[in-house]
Z-matrix of the N, CA and C atoms (Angstrom, degrees):
N
C 1 1.482
C 2 1.500 1 110.62
N 3 1.364 2 116.76 1 -38.41
C 4 1.464 3 121.28 2 -177.67
C 5 1.560 4 109.13 3 -57.27
N 6 1.317 5 116.30 4 -39.80
C 7 1.477 6 121.08 5 -178.42
C 8 1.528 7 112.28 6 -60.37
N 9 1.336 8 115.74 7 -40.19
C 10 1.470 9 120.38 8 -179.58
C 11 1.543 10 108.29 9 -67.28
N 12 1.343 11 116.22 10 -37.92
C 13 1.459 12 118.56 11 -178.89
C 14 1.544 13 109.77 12 -65.31
N 15 1.329 14 114.53 13 -45.40
C 16 1.474 15 120.02 14 -179.81
C 17 1.511 16 112.24 15 -61.54
N 18 1.354 17 116.84 16 -41.61
C 19 1.490 18 120.70 17 176.70
C 20 1.512 19 110.69 18 -63.06
N 21 1.331 20 117.14 19 -42.14
C 22 1.482 21 121.55 20 179.39
C 23 1.520 22 109.10 21 -62.39
N 24 1.300 23 117.27 22 -43.26
C 25 1.471 24 123.83 23 179.01
C 26 1.544 25 109.41 24 -58.84
N 27 1.330 26 117.41 25 -45.30
C 28 1.446 27 120.59 26 179.61
C 29 1.532 28 111.33 27 -62.85
N 30 1.307 29 116.87 28 -40.17
C 31 1.494 30 118.87 29 178.78
C 32 1.483 31 110.83 30 -67.83
N 33 1.285 32 118.51 31 -41.56
C 34 1.509 33 121.15 32 178.00
C 35 1.502 34 109.73 33 -62.44
N 36 1.319 35 117.30 34 -45.57
C 37 1.450 36 122.21 35 179.21
C 38 1.517 37 109.63 36 -60.55
N 39 1.306 38 118.33 37 -42.20
C 40 1.478 39 124.44 38 178.61
C 41 1.507 40 109.16 39 -57.74
N 42 1.330 41 117.92 40 -49.13
C 43 1.466 42 122.65 41 -178.26
C 44 1.509 43 108.08 42 -61.56
N 45 1.308 44 119.60 43 -52.02
C 46 1.458 45 120.52 44 -175.23
C 47 1.549 46 111.06 45 -66.91
N 48 1.297 47 116.69 46 -39.15
C 49 1.497 48 119.23 47 -179.56
C 50 1.526 49 110.69 48 -67.26
N 51 1.335 50 116.00 49 -38.44
C 52 1.466 51 118.78 50 177.11
C 53 1.521 52 112.52 51 -64.63
N 54 1.297 53 117.28 52 -43.05
C 55 1.440 54 121.08 53 177.49
C 56 1.494 55 111.94 54 -65.02
N 57 1.325 56 116.92 55 -40.31
C 58 1.492 57 118.87 56 175.77
C 59 1.540 58 111.80 57 -62.12
N 60 1.320 59 116.87 58 -39.02
C 61 1.434 60 121.91 59 178.63
C 62 1.554 61 109.15 60 -67.23
N 63 1.309 62 118.83 61 -39.01
C 64 1.426 63 122.28 62 175.91
C 65 1.555 64 111.84 63 -61.71
N 66 1.321 65 114.83 64 -41.97
C 67 1.448 66 119.59 65 178.01
C 68 1.514 67 111.01 66 -64.33
N 69 1.288 68 119.15 67 -46.28
C 70 1.485 69 122.75 68 179.51
C 71 1.541 70 109.34 69 -61.16
N 72 1.338 71 116.33 70 -44.15
C 73 1.472 72 119.77 71 178.05
C 74 1.505 73 110.64 72 -58.71
N 75 1.316 74 116.30 73 -45.51
C 76 1.478 75 122.38 74 -179.22
C 77 1.532 76 111.01 75 -60.38
N 78 1.304 77 117.02 76 -43.33
C 79 1.471 78 120.33 77 178.22
C 80 1.540 79 109.93 78 -62.19
N 81 1.303 80 119.39 79 -33.66
C 82 1.467 81 116.82 80 -175.80
C 83 1.529 82 110.71 81 -89.68
N 84 1.328 83 121.32 82 -26.82
C 85 1.454 84 118.20 83 -177.03
C 86 1.517 85 114.74 84 -116.51
N 87 1.323 86 117.22 85 -11.56
C 88 1.496 87 125.23 86 176.56
C 89 1.554 88 110.25 87 56.91
N 90 1.284 89 115.75 88 29.14
C 91 1.465 90 120.84 89 -176.18
C 92 1.558 91 110.00 90 -94.20
N 93 1.320 92 113.22 91 93.19
C 94 1.510 93 117.59 92 -178.30
C 95 1.484 94 112.93 93 -64.62
N 96 1.381 95 117.33 94 -33.74
C 97 1.443 96 119.07 95 177.94
C 98 1.535 97 112.42 96 -63.45
N 99 1.344 98 116.30 97 -39.63
C 100 1.451 99 118.70 98 177.64
C 101 1.542 100 110.94 99 -67.49
N 102 1.351 101 114.89 100 -39.94
C 103 1.501 102 116.97 101 176.87
C 104 1.476 103 111.03 102 -57.50
N 105 1.351 104 115.98 103 -49.63
C 106 1.445 105 120.66 104 -178.18
C 107 1.549 106 112.55 105 -60.86
N 108 1.354 107 115.38 106 -39.94
C 109 1.465 108 120.16 107 177.94
C 110 1.543 109 110.15 108 -62.36
N 111 1.293 110 116.19 109 -45.51
C 112 1.501 111 119.98 110 179.98
C 113 1.503 112 109.03 111 -63.37
N 114 1.321 113 117.11 112 -40.52
C 115 1.466 114 121.85 113 -179.49
C 116 1.541 115 107.73 114 -59.20
N 117 1.283 116 116.76 115 -47.87
C 118 1.511 117 120.33 116 178.25
C 119 1.505 118 112.54 117 -63.36
N 120 1.303 119 118.66 118 -38.40
C 121 1.463 120 120.80 119 179.15
C 122 1.530 121 111.62 120 -64.52
N 123 1.356 122 115.19 121 -43.58
C 124 1.436 123 119.36 122 -179.08
C 125 1.531 124 110.10 123 -65.10
N 126 1.308 125 116.98 124 -44.12
C 127 1.471 126 121.15 125 178.69
C 128 1.564 127 109.37 126 -61.24
N 129 1.318 128 116.37 127 -45.10
C 130 1.428 129 118.40 128 179.43
C 131 1.494 130 113.01 129 -61.65
N 132 1.343 131 117.54 130 -38.29
C 133 1.415 132 122.02 131 177.18
C 134 1.546 133 112.58 132 -52.32
N 135 1.329 134 116.33 133 -46.00
C 136 1.433 135 120.68 134 -179.28
C 137 1.515 136 112.86 135 -80.90
N 138 1.319 137 118.24 136 -26.83
C 139 1.464 138 120.98 137 174.07
C 140 1.539 139 107.13 138 -66.36
N 141 1.282 140 116.95 139 -45.10
C 142 1.463 141 120.95 140 -178.81
C 143 1.494 142 112.84 141 -65.72
N 144 1.336 143 117.90 142 -29.80
C 145 1.468 144 119.86 143 177.54
C 146 1.514 145 112.14 144 -71.72
N 147 1.335 146 116.70 145 -17.65
C 148 1.442 147 122.56 146 177.66
C 149 1.549 148 113.40 147 75.52
N 150 1.291 149 116.80 148 16.80
C 151 1.488 150 119.82 149 -178.64
C 152 1.532 151 106.48 150 -97.75
N 153 1.285 152 116.66 151 100.46
C 154 1.480 153 123.50 152 -173.80
C 155 1.541 154 109.34 153 -63.40
N 156 1.350 155 117.73 154 -37.07
C 157 1.466 156 119.05 155 -178.05
C 158 1.521 157 111.03 156 -68.05
N 159 1.314 158 117.04 157 -44.58
C 160 1.506 159 118.88 158 178.90
C 161 1.466 160 111.01 159 -69.21
N 162 1.351 161 118.31 160 -36.21
C 163 1.448 162 120.28 161 176.28
C 164 1.510 163 111.08 162 -59.46
N 165 1.291 164 114.89 163 -50.21
C 166 1.466 165 121.54 164 177.73
C 167 1.529 166 110.78 165 -55.92
N 168 1.316 167 117.50 166 -47.63
C 169 1.465 168 123.37 167 180.00
C 170 1.539 169 108.40 168 -56.49
N 171 1.317 170 116.54 169 -48.39
C 172 1.430 171 122.74 170 -176.94
C 173 1.565 172 109.29 171 -65.73
N 174 1.290 173 118.59 172 -46.40
C 175 1.476 174 118.67 173 179.26
C 176 1.540 175 111.06 174 -63.53
N 177 1.299 176 118.52 175 -39.69
C 178 1.453 177 120.44 176 -177.10
C 179 1.504 178 111.52 177 -67.79
N 180 1.338 179 117.58 178 -37.53
C 181 1.468 180 120.46 179 176.56
C 182 1.522 181 108.85 180 -65.08
N 183 1.333 182 116.22 181 -46.25
C 184 1.463 183 119.39 182 -179.84
C 185 1.550 184 112.08 183 -60.55
N 186 1.322 185 117.77 184 -40.76
C 187 1.423 186 121.78 185 176.10
C 188 1.503 187 111.10 186 -62.39
N 189 1.330 188 116.82 187 -40.63
C 190 1.469 189 121.37 188 179.42
C 191 1.539 190 111.45 189 -63.04
N 192 1.293 191 117.59 190 -31.72
C 193 1.491 192 122.83 191 178.87
C 194 1.529 193 112.92 192 -76.73
N 195 1.345 194 116.50 193 -19.36
C 196 1.485 195 117.62 194 -174.24
C 197 1.519 196 114.56 195 -55.51
N 198 1.329 197 121.81 196 -44.77
C 199 1.482 198 120.79 197 179.67
C 200 1.541 199 109.88 198 -63.00
N 201 1.299 200 119.31 199 -37.27
C 202 1.455 201 121.99 200 -177.96
C 203 1.558 202 109.61 201 -66.94
N 204 1.353 203 114.61 202 -51.97
C 205 1.480 204 118.29 203 179.59
C 206 1.494 205 112.18 204 -63.66
N 207 1.332 206 118.35 205 -41.11
C 208 1.454 207 120.32 206 178.53
C 209 1.503 208 112.49 207 -65.72
N 210 1.319 209 116.58 208 -35.49
C 211 1.504 210 120.80 209 176.25
C 212 1.506 211 110.88 210 -63.82
N 213 1.338 212 116.75 211 -46.60
C 214 1.469 213 118.25 212 175.95
C 215 1.485 214 112.34 213 -61.94
N 216 1.336 215 115.51 214 -43.45
C 217 1.468 216 118.07 215 -177.42
C 218 1.532 217 110.66 216 -59.93
N 219 1.308 218 118.04 217 -38.69
C 220 1.436 219 121.66 218 176.69
C 221 1.534 220 111.15 219 -62.80
N 222 1.322 221 118.03 220 -45.38
C 223 1.437 222 122.80 221 177.03
C 224 1.542 223 111.42 222 -60.70
N 225 1.317 224 116.25 223 -41.45
C 226 1.455 225 120.40 224 179.03
C 227 1.539 226 110.29 225 -64.08
N 228 1.321 227 116.59 226 -42.12
C 229 1.487 228 119.96 227 177.88
C 230 1.526 229 111.34 228 -61.95
N 231 1.332 230 116.68 229 -34.87
C 232 1.491 231 119.88 230 -179.71
C 233 1.517 232 110.20 231 -77.52
N 234 1.279 233 116.07 232 -16.90
C 235 1.507 234 118.02 233 -178.19
C 236 1.491 235 111.74 234 90.98
N 237 1.372 236 119.33 235 13.43
C 238 1.460 237 122.41 236 -179.56
C 239 1.488 238 112.99 237 -94.50
N 240 1.331 239 119.01 238 0.59
C 241 1.440 240 121.40 239 -173.87
C 242 1.501 241 114.74 240 -97.41
């Protein structure tokens, strides 16, 4: 059982670390298309694994980040970022 927990932990850490890296990249390059592409790639990764729980976790975190990313994107378009 411990092995399953450790594997789950690694997958959760991967999702969160990937999203954090996407966020940091977006802050440096302001490339919304790249952010959206990476978002799709991460979602597809967990869709392809067939793990509905991790896919849902990934999708929900990405949805939660949308207002933050969109807010920064708006500021960058205005030239305030």
